[in-house]
N, C-alpha and C positions, 0 to 999 in steps of 0.2 A: 068311193069314187062314183061319180054320176056320168052316165052317157045317155044322150037323148032323153033327159029327165027321168031316167030309171037308175036305181041304185044297183051298182055292180058289187056282188059279193066276192071279195078276194080274201085269200089267206094272208097272214102277216108277211110272209116271204114274197108272195105275188105282189102285194101292195108296195113293198120295199123296192122290188125290181122295177115296177112301173114308175114309181116316184123317181128313182134314179135316172131312168130313161127320159122322163119328162123334164127333169131339172137340167139335163145335159143333152139337149136335142141335137146338137151338132156332133156329138161324140159317138164313135163306134166302140162298144164294149166287147172285149173278148170274153170268152167263157171264164177265163181266169180272173179278169177284172171284175166281172159280175159276182163270181163266187166269193172272192176275197172281200169285196165291198159289202156284200149282204151277210155272209156267214162269219166274217172276220176270222177266217182260218186260211192257212196256206192251201192253194189249189194243187191237187196231186194228179190231175189229169182225168179224173172221172167226171165226165160232163153230163151224166144222166140227170142229176138234180136240176141243173140249169135248163137242159132241153125239156124236161118235164114241166117245170114251172113256166117257161116261155110258151109251151104248147097249151097249157091250161089257161094262161092269160089270153092268148089269141082266141081260144075257143069261147071263153066268157065274153070277150069283146064282140066276137062275131055274132053271138046270140042277139045282141042289142042293135048291131049295125052290120049286117051281113055284106054290105057293099063296100066296106072300108077295111083297108089293111093298116094296122097301127104299128106293128113291130116288123121291121125289115131285117132279113138275114143278109148280111154283107158277106158274100162267099169268101171263105178263107180268113175272115177277120173277126166276125162276131155279129152283134145285134145293135140296132139303133132305132129310135123312133122314126117311123116312116114319114118321108117328106114328099109332097106332091110337087 
């Protein structure tokens, strides 16, 4: 992934999450949606994996473009690609 002509170093899961959000820009993904789409396992309510990966992606994106928010938290629903 490139941002501001710099290569962004993502893990495989981070890349998959970001790719899913980019390909579905109008969709809000619940933690269960994300987990089941990326891990291909049933979501049992432990959201630490999702929260950690989203946090890591946000941190990595912020290093290259600190003035931009890319992933929006939709309170009570989940995550989506941020729209201006």
